[in-house]
GUDO-521126 format. One record per residue (C-alpha): residue in three letters; x, y, z. Coordinates in Angstrom, 3 decimals, decimal comma, always signed. Example, Ala and Ser with C-alpha at 12.3 -4.5 7.8 and 13.67 -1.06 7.14 Angstrom:
BEGIN
+------+----------+----------+----------+
: code :        x :        y :        z :
+------+----------+----------+----------+
:  ALA :  +12,300 :   -4,500 :   +7,800 :
:  SER :  +13,670 :   -1,060 :   +7,140 :
+------+----------+----------+----------+
***
This chain:
BEGIN
+------+----------+----------+----------+
: code :        x :        y :        z :
+------+----------+----------+----------+
:  MET : +126,242 : +310,745 : +125,410 :
:  LYS : +123,352 : +310,199 : +127,764 :
:  ILE : +120,761 : +307,726 : +126,501 :
:  LEU : +117,721 : +306,748 : +128,575 :
:  GLY : +116,113 : +303,353 : +127,932 :
:  ILE : +112,604 : +302,626 : +129,193 :
:  ASP : +111,302 : +299,076 : +129,377 :
:  PRO : +107,491 : +298,752 : +129,668 :
:  GLY : +106,786 : +295,592 : +131,704 :
:  THR : +103,604 : +293,981 : +132,872 :
:  VAL : +104,605 : +294,602 : +136,501 :
:  SER : +106,960 : +297,554 : +136,256 :
:  PHE : +108,521 : +300,130 : +133,931 :
:  ASP : +112,297 : +300,164 : +134,306 :
:  LEU : +114,567 : +303,086 : +133,452 :
:  CYS : +118,270 : +302,775 : +132,641 :
:  LEU : +120,465 : +305,772 : +131,815 :
:  LEU : +123,678 : +305,068 : +129,949 :
:  ASP : +126,324 : +307,810 : +129,919 :
:  ASP : +128,579 : +306,467 : +127,169 :
:  ASP : +129,079 : +302,899 : +128,453 :
:  LYS : +128,378 : +303,519 : +132,157 :
:  VAL : +125,031 : +303,014 : +133,887 :
:  THR : +124,499 : +306,244 : +135,847 :
:  PHE : +120,822 : +305,983 : +136,821 :
:  GLU : +118,301 : +303,195 : +137,281 :
:  ASP : +114,758 : +303,060 : +138,586 :
:  SER : +111,772 : +300,753 : +138,614 :
:  ILE : +108,238 : +302,191 : +138,640 :
:  PRO : +105,162 : +300,006 : +139,158 :
:  SER : +103,085 : +299,799 : +135,972 :
:  SER : +100,028 : +300,769 : +138,019 :
:  VAL : +101,736 : +304,088 : +138,886 :
:  VAL : +102,500 : +304,722 : +135,187 :
:  ALA :  +98,830 : +304,095 : +134,408 :
:  GLU :  +97,506 : +306,345 : +137,163 :
:  ARG : +100,245 : +309,050 : +137,421 :
:  PRO : +102,365 : +309,045 : +134,275 :
:  GLU : +103,568 : +312,533 : +135,019 :
:  GLU : +105,813 : +311,095 : +137,759 :
:  MET : +107,833 : +309,029 : +135,292 :
:  ALA : +107,807 : +311,945 : +132,801 :
:  GLU : +109,230 : +314,287 : +135,438 :
:  THR : +112,015 : +311,801 : +136,235 :
:  CYS : +112,931 : +311,511 : +132,524 :
:  LEU : +112,986 : +315,289 : +132,043 :
:  ARG : +115,095 : +315,769 : +135,141 :
:  LEU : +117,761 : +313,378 : +133,831 :
:  LYS : +118,131 : +315,510 : +130,622 :
:  PRO : +119,182 : +312,648 : +128,314 :
:  MET : +120,209 : +313,342 : +124,764 :
:  ALA : +117,605 : +310,777 : +123,696 :
:  ILE : +114,895 : +308,650 : +125,213 :
:  ILE : +114,492 : +305,203 : +123,743 :
:  ALA : +110,801 : +304,966 : +124,242 :
:  PRO : +108,658 : +301,942 : +125,145 :
:  SER : +108,225 : +300,681 : +121,601 :
:  GLY : +105,526 : +298,029 : +121,947 :
:  TYR : +105,467 : +295,681 : +118,938 :
:  GLY : +108,144 : +297,840 : +117,315 :
:  LEU : +108,709 : +300,566 : +114,703 :
:  PRO : +111,738 : +300,672 : +112,355 :
:  ASN : +113,724 : +303,312 : +114,262 :
:  ARG : +111,201 : +306,139 : +114,111 :
:  HIS : +111,546 : +309,477 : +115,881 :
:  PHE : +108,473 : +310,696 : +117,726 :
:  ASN : +107,955 : +313,669 : +115,422 :
:  GLU : +107,933 : +311,358 : +112,379 :
:  LEU : +105,127 : +309,061 : +113,551 :
:  SER : +102,030 : +308,604 : +111,430 :
:  GLN :  +98,632 : +307,715 : +112,897 :
:  LYS :  +99,065 : +304,199 : +111,517 :
:  GLU : +102,405 : +303,794 : +113,287 :
:  MET : +100,960 : +305,117 : +116,531 :
:  PHE :  +98,332 : +302,339 : +116,322 :
:  GLU : +100,944 : +299,708 : +115,476 :
:  LEU : +102,867 : +300,391 : +118,658 :
:  THR : +100,080 : +298,863 : +120,763 :
:  LEU :  +97,537 : +297,354 : +118,318 :
:  VAL :  +94,613 : +298,433 : +120,518 :
:  ARG :  +91,404 : +299,026 : +118,615 :
:  GLU :  +89,588 : +302,301 : +119,002 :
:  GLY :  +87,089 : +302,133 : +121,873 :
:  GLU :  +89,091 : +299,652 : +123,978 :
:  ASN :  +90,679 : +300,844 : +127,162 :
:  VAL :  +94,022 : +299,587 : +128,524 :
:  PRO :  +94,903 : +301,911 : +131,441 :
:  VAL :  +98,681 : +301,645 : +131,184 :
:  LEU :  +98,552 : +302,473 : +127,461 :
:  ASP :  +96,420 : +305,490 : +128,202 :
:  GLY :  +99,027 : +306,470 : +130,779 :
:  MET : +101,752 : +306,217 : +128,151 :
:  LYS :  +99,897 : +308,627 : +125,858 :
:  LYS :  +99,953 : +311,201 : +128,638 :
:  PHE : +103,621 : +310,445 : +129,312 :
:  PHE : +104,566 : +311,183 : +125,692 :
:  SER : +102,536 : +314,402 : +125,649 :
:  ILE : +104,647 : +315,645 : +128,579 :
:  VAL : +108,155 : +314,488 : +127,546 :
:  LYS : +107,828 : +315,703 : +123,979 :
:  GLU : +107,988 : +319,248 : +125,373 :
:  GLY : +111,533 : +318,561 : +126,622 :
:  ASN : +114,757 : +318,841 : +124,636 :
:  SER : +115,369 : +315,078 : +124,365 :
:  ASP : +114,922 : +313,244 : +121,111 :
:  ILE : +112,448 : +310,361 : +121,435 :
:  LEU : +113,111 : +307,241 : +119,398 :
:  PHE : +111,069 : +304,047 : +118,868 :
:  VAL : +113,014 : +300,883 : +117,985 :
:  PRO : +112,024 : +297,737 : +116,107 :
:  GLY : +110,552 : +294,449 : +117,115 :
:  ILE : +112,104 : +291,184 : +116,025 :
:  ILE : +109,822 : +290,761 : +112,998 :
:  GLN : +111,240 : +293,954 : +111,458 :
:  LEU : +114,848 : +292,775 : +111,497 :
:  PRO : +116,336 : +291,816 : +108,128 :
:  THR : +118,311 : +289,005 : +109,823 :
:  VAL : +115,081 : +287,064 : +110,310 :
:  PRO : +114,188 : +285,286 : +107,032 :
:  ARG : +110,960 : +286,400 : +105,489 :
:  TRP : +109,445 : +282,926 : +105,504 :
:  ARG : +109,639 : +282,778 : +109,284 :
:  LYS : +107,467 : +285,932 : +109,497 :
:  PHE : +104,396 : +284,742 : +107,648 :
:  ASN : +101,127 : +285,136 : +109,653 :
:  LYS : +102,947 : +286,468 : +112,676 :
:  ILE : +103,199 : +289,759 : +114,532 :
:  ASP : +104,585 : +288,861 : +117,953 :
:  MET : +107,944 : +287,286 : +117,186 :
:  GLY : +109,161 : +289,348 : +120,103 :
:  THR : +108,296 : +292,908 : +120,958 :
:  ALA : +110,888 : +295,712 : +120,864 :
:  ASP : +112,013 : +294,992 : +124,443 :
:  LYS : +112,754 : +291,390 : +123,471 :
:  MET : +114,772 : +292,543 : +120,492 :
:  CYS : +116,768 : +294,742 : +122,905 :
:  ILE : +117,344 : +291,796 : +125,254 :
:  GLY : +118,701 : +289,883 : +122,246 :
:  ALA : +121,114 : +292,748 : +121,511 :
:  LEU : +122,184 : +292,938 : +125,169 :
:  SER : +122,847 : +289,209 : +125,158 :
:  VAL : +125,118 : +289,384 : +122,158 :
:  GLU : +127,186 : +292,241 : +123,651 :
:  MET : +127,446 : +290,711 : +127,143 :
:  VAL : +128,140 : +287,131 : +126,086 :
:  SER : +130,766 : +288,355 : +123,561 :
:  ARG : +132,340 : +290,397 : +126,346 :
:  LYS : +132,153 : +287,544 : +128,878 :
:  LYS : +133,763 : +284,992 : +126,569 :
:  GLY : +136,214 : +287,407 : +124,963 :
:  VAL : +134,996 : +286,524 : +121,451 :
:  SER : +133,683 : +288,424 : +118,443 :
:  TYR : +129,954 : +288,925 : +117,859 :
:  ALA : +130,145 : +286,371 : +115,031 :
:  GLU : +131,145 : +283,695 : +117,579 :
:  VAL : +128,044 : +284,155 : +119,769 :
:  SER : +125,168 : +281,689 : +119,305 :
:  HIS : +122,493 : +280,860 : +121,922 :
:  VAL : +118,882 : +281,077 : +122,914 :
:  VAL : +117,706 : +283,733 : +125,392 :
:  VAL : +114,519 : +282,981 : +127,313 :
:  GLU : +112,763 : +285,903 : +128,952 :
:  LEU : +110,415 : +284,940 : +131,790 :
:  GLY : +108,572 : +288,153 : +132,527 :
:  GLY : +105,947 : +288,970 : +135,110 :
:  GLY : +103,282 : +288,363 : +132,480 :
:  TYR : +104,739 : +286,824 : +129,335 :
:  ASN : +107,451 : +284,368 : +128,247 :
:  SER : +109,516 : +284,720 : +125,076 :
:  ALA : +112,505 : +283,135 : +123,338 :
:  ILE : +115,094 : +284,864 : +121,141 :
:  THR : +117,370 : +282,809 : +118,887 :
:  ILE : +120,861 : +284,184 : +118,238 :
:  ASP : +123,041 : +282,642 : +115,477 :
:  LYS : +126,498 : +284,031 : +114,896 :
:  GLY : +125,622 : +287,225 : +116,739 :
:  ARG : +122,348 : +288,000 : +114,931 :
:  ILE : +118,716 : +287,424 : +115,768 :
:  ILE : +117,333 : +284,843 : +113,385 :
:  ASN : +114,064 : +283,956 : +115,102 :
:  GLY : +111,844 : +284,912 : +117,990 :
:  ILE : +108,799 : +283,443 : +119,767 :
:  GLY : +106,817 : +286,225 : +121,396 :
:  GLY : +104,517 : +285,930 : +124,395 :
:  THR : +101,332 : +285,530 : +122,413 :
:  LEU : +102,949 : +282,799 : +120,253 :
:  PHE : +104,731 : +280,985 : +123,063 :
:  PRO : +103,948 : +277,216 : +123,215 :
:  GLY : +102,782 : +277,309 : +126,791 :
:  PRO : +101,485 : +279,754 : +129,376 :
:  GLY : +103,427 : +282,646 : +130,867 :
:  PHE : +102,695 : +283,616 : +134,454 :
:  VAL :  +99,767 : +285,820 : +133,340 :
:  ASN :  +99,326 : +285,290 : +129,606 :
:  ALA :  +97,969 : +282,070 : +128,080 :
:  GLY : +100,639 : +281,823 : +125,422 :
:  ALA :  +99,714 : +280,513 : +121,944 :
:  MET :  +95,956 : +280,072 : +121,602 :
:  ASP :  +94,214 : +277,319 : +119,646 :
:  GLY :  +92,514 : +278,994 : +116,713 :
:  GLU :  +89,304 : +277,166 : +117,459 :
:  ILE :  +89,252 : +278,674 : +120,973 :
:  ALA :  +89,721 : +282,131 : +119,443 :
:  TYR :  +86,778 : +281,443 : +117,122 :
:  LEU :  +84,543 : +280,181 : +119,920 :
:  VAL :  +85,433 : +283,091 : +122,216 :
:  GLY :  +84,041 : +285,412 : +119,541 :
:  GLY :  +84,683 : +289,070 : +120,057 :
:  PHE :  +88,349 : +289,126 : +121,115 :
:  GLU :  +89,312 : +292,015 : +123,412 :
:  LYS :  +92,890 : +293,055 : +124,103 :
:  THR :  +92,374 : +292,240 : +127,804 :
:  LEU :  +92,201 : +288,518 : +126,935 :
:  LEU :  +95,951 : +288,694 : +126,243 :
:  PHE :  +96,413 : +289,373 : +129,971 :
:  GLN :  +94,550 : +286,214 : +130,999 :
:  GLY :  +94,833 : +282,435 : +131,046 :
:  GLY :  +98,371 : +282,187 : +132,372 :
:  ALA :  +99,897 : +279,757 : +134,840 :
:  SER :  +98,969 : +281,806 : +137,872 :
:  GLN :  +95,281 : +281,703 : +136,848 :
:  LEU :  +95,478 : +278,021 : +135,835 :
:  ALA :  +96,541 : +277,406 : +139,447 :
:  ASN :  +93,113 : +278,732 : +140,406 :
:  LYS :  +94,523 : +281,234 : +142,803 :
:  LEU :  +93,907 : +284,942 : +142,096 :
:  GLY :  +96,954 : +287,065 : +142,847 :
:  LEU :  +99,243 : +284,050 : +143,346 :
:  PRO : +102,607 : +285,281 : +144,672 :
:  ILE : +105,501 : +284,194 : +142,418 :
:  GLU : +107,372 : +282,640 : +145,341 :
:  ASP : +104,434 : +280,363 : +146,076 :
:  PHE : +104,294 : +278,986 : +142,511 :
:  THR : +105,970 : +275,592 : +142,891 :
:  GLN : +105,639 : +272,157 : +141,313 :
:  GLU : +104,630 : +270,692 : +144,695 :
:  SER : +101,853 : +273,233 : +145,335 :
:  TYR : +100,458 : +273,583 : +141,797 :
:  PRO : +101,785 : +270,632 : +139,771 :
:  GLU :  +99,610 : +270,903 : +136,672 :
:  ALA :  +99,953 : +274,676 : +136,206 :
:  PHE : +103,693 : +274,462 : +136,949 :
:  ASN : +104,255 : +271,587 : +134,501 :
:  ALA : +102,355 : +273,513 : +131,768 :
:  PHE : +104,534 : +276,569 : +132,423 :
:  VAL : +107,854 : +274,646 : +132,412 :
:  GLU : +107,050 : +272,391 : +129,482 :
:  GLY : +106,076 : +275,408 : +127,358 :
:  ILE : +109,551 : +276,804 : +127,932 :
:  LEU : +111,135 : +273,427 : +127,063 :
:  PHE : +109,060 : +273,206 : +123,869 :
:  ALA : +110,178 : +276,705 : +122,834 :
:  ILE : +113,883 : +276,077 : +123,430 :
:  CYS : +113,994 : +272,580 : +121,964 :
:  SER : +112,219 : +273,712 : +118,820 :
:  GLN : +115,140 : +276,004 : +118,019 :
:  GLN : +117,355 : +272,950 : +117,467 :
:  ALA : +115,952 : +272,999 : +113,910 :
:  LEU : +117,744 : +276,347 : +113,410 :
:  LEU : +120,705 : +276,344 : +115,786 :
:  ASP : +123,504 : +273,999 : +116,730 :
:  SER : +124,314 : +275,775 : +119,997 :
:  ARG : +123,057 : +274,214 : +123,262 :
:  GLU : +123,580 : +277,397 : +125,275 :
:  VAL : +120,616 : +278,982 : +126,999 :
:  TYR : +120,541 : +282,235 : +128,920 :
:  LEU : +117,636 : +282,917 : +131,265 :
:  SER : +116,414 : +286,451 : +131,908 :
:  GLY : +113,363 : +288,176 : +133,370 :
:  ARG : +111,588 : +288,782 : +136,639 :
:  LEU : +110,697 : +285,146 : +137,295 :
:  THR : +114,294 : +283,950 : +137,004 :
:  GLY : +115,009 : +285,745 : +140,290 :
:  TYR : +112,882 : +283,162 : +142,122 :
:  GLU : +114,674 : +279,885 : +142,947 :
:  ASN : +111,375 : +277,967 : +142,950 :
:  ILE : +111,202 : +278,653 : +139,163 :
:  TYR : +114,817 : +279,090 : +138,100 :
:  ARG : +116,246 : +275,956 : +139,715 :
:  PRO : +113,750 : +273,298 : +138,444 :
:  LEU : +113,781 : +274,846 : +134,944 :
:  LYS : +117,589 : +274,821 : +134,864 :
:  LEU : +117,617 : +271,196 : +136,005 :
:  ARG : +115,159 : +270,139 : +133,291 :
:  LEU : +117,180 : +271,905 : +130,610 :
:  GLU : +120,444 : +270,396 : +131,817 :
:  GLU : +118,889 : +266,938 : +131,706 :
:  LEU : +118,219 : +267,705 : +128,012 :
:  GLY : +121,834 : +268,557 : +127,425 :
:  TYR : +121,695 : +272,368 : +127,593 :
:  ALA : +124,198 : +274,635 : +129,323 :
:  VAL : +122,133 : +277,141 : +131,302 :
:  SER : +123,196 : +280,431 : +132,846 :
:  PRO : +121,610 : +283,675 : +133,935 :
:  LEU : +121,882 : +286,387 : +131,246 :
:  PRO : +124,874 : +288,612 : +132,066 :
:  THR : +123,880 : +292,272 : +132,365 :
:  LEU : +125,476 : +295,695 : +132,869 :
:  SER : +123,819 : +296,014 : +136,295 :
:  ASN : +121,821 : +293,917 : +138,694 :
:  ARG : +119,326 : +296,674 : +139,510 :
:  SER : +117,334 : +297,449 : +136,339 :
:  LYS : +115,806 : +294,822 : +134,094 :
:  ALA : +117,775 : +293,494 : +131,157 :
:  ALA : +115,311 : +295,000 : +128,704 :
:  ALA : +115,846 : +298,549 : +130,006 :
:  GLN : +119,591 : +298,081 : +129,692 :
:  GLY : +119,110 : +296,726 : +126,211 :
:  TYR : +116,948 : +299,691 : +125,198 :
:  ALA : +119,686 : +302,062 : +126,373 :
:  MET : +122,449 : +300,023 : +124,674 :
:  VAL : +120,615 : +299,841 : +121,355 :
:  GLY : +119,832 : +303,553 : +121,518 :
:  ASN : +123,481 : +304,348 : +122,261 :
:  GLY : +124,478 : +302,378 : +119,150 :
:  LEU : +121,869 : +303,953 : +116,895 :
:  TYR : +123,122 : +307,435 : +117,884 :
:  GLY : +126,688 : +306,473 : +117,016 :
:  GLY : +128,014 : +305,719 : +120,506 :
:  ARG : +130,050 : +302,943 : +122,072 :
:  TYR : +127,575 : +300,285 : +120,826 :
:  HIS : +127,381 : +301,413 : +117,229 :
:  PRO : +129,354 : +298,331 : +116,047 :
:  LEU : +126,785 : +296,134 : +117,821 :
:  VAL : +123,664 : +297,644 : +116,174 :
:  THR : +125,284 : +297,718 : +112,759 :
:  TYR : +126,529 : +294,106 : +113,015 :
:  MET : +123,099 : +292,963 : +114,135 :
:  MET : +121,519 : +295,111 : +111,390 :
:  ILE : +119,116 : +296,762 : +113,858 :
:  ASP : +119,762 : +300,016 : +111,995 :
:  LYS : +118,439 : +298,352 : +108,847 :
:  ALA : +115,028 : +297,397 : +110,322 :
:  GLU : +112,087 : +298,133 : +108,060 :
:  GLY : +108,392 : +297,577 : +107,488 :
:  SER : +105,314 : +297,169 : +109,624 :
:  VAL : +104,514 : +294,438 : +112,094 :
:  THR : +101,402 : +293,691 : +110,078 :
:  ASP : +103,184 : +293,211 : +106,751 :
:  TYR : +103,112 : +289,412 : +106,816 :
:  ILE :  +99,444 : +288,712 : +107,638 :
:  TYR :  +97,431 : +286,755 : +105,043 :
:  TRP :  +94,157 : +288,351 : +106,168 :
:  LYS :  +95,655 : +291,852 : +106,032 :
:  GLU :  +92,525 : +293,498 : +104,569 :
:  ARG :  +90,626 : +292,489 : +107,706 :
:  VAL :  +93,090 : +293,983 : +110,147 :
+------+----------+----------+----------+
***
């Protein structure tokens, strides 16, 4: 069973092909290339001839096949209003128009808000509790930590923090199931590119709110250096921006003590590969009593989210990881990401 997972990142799109439980192909394609020449990624996917492509699923859909999608669901993948232009999302439309002509099934998987393991009251007035890629990272963490420790899924409890090239997020795992998530646009502090949670009064004063604002206001911009290389982002060089970045992560993790007894934290994402970020964050968390480790993965080449996409897809199609997706109730996902908004008639 060949399942291809595709993770859509701010910096790159990563591909991971699982043949049963073995990673047989991996690639990383700059997001700018996907935006400008989506046919290149499409040709790679078609050449691999997977049984199914687990597609970049944006905010998430409850396990929908491409040929089942309604116009409403197509909109909910990205939540981009008509008339606004986000180049990489335009590229993805072209990508889908090419790969749908192949013989592979195309499946979109859920975001965290659509999981029945997250209590309904935690979903009110939220959309971004963690996009589909974050849900897949959560699933990967349950499988890999269970395997690493030699314990059942029910004995796995921790927080996974994803520090991506643009956004930060936290996924809370209790007894092997996702019970909460804090997505990038809800995160209590800036990501590297995104501002994190925004004061409602700021949103009001800004007025017309374009999608592009969600790609602004992050730590790299707070450092007042356009195009700041990740390796140059240190507490010594940019103390205020760095402190805002790190404290946001601490706030997110520590807040989950209200829901979780475990003091285990796994760090994932592009930024964790940089010692100038990983080491001081790990030290701060250890000072607070947390046990901190890098998230174990199937491979060190592709991003964890791409591996998670492939793993979840394998399970949903009845493969090696079927027990994982059924235990985590990913197969029971339902509803729309907009179901819990009080002002729904204005959306």
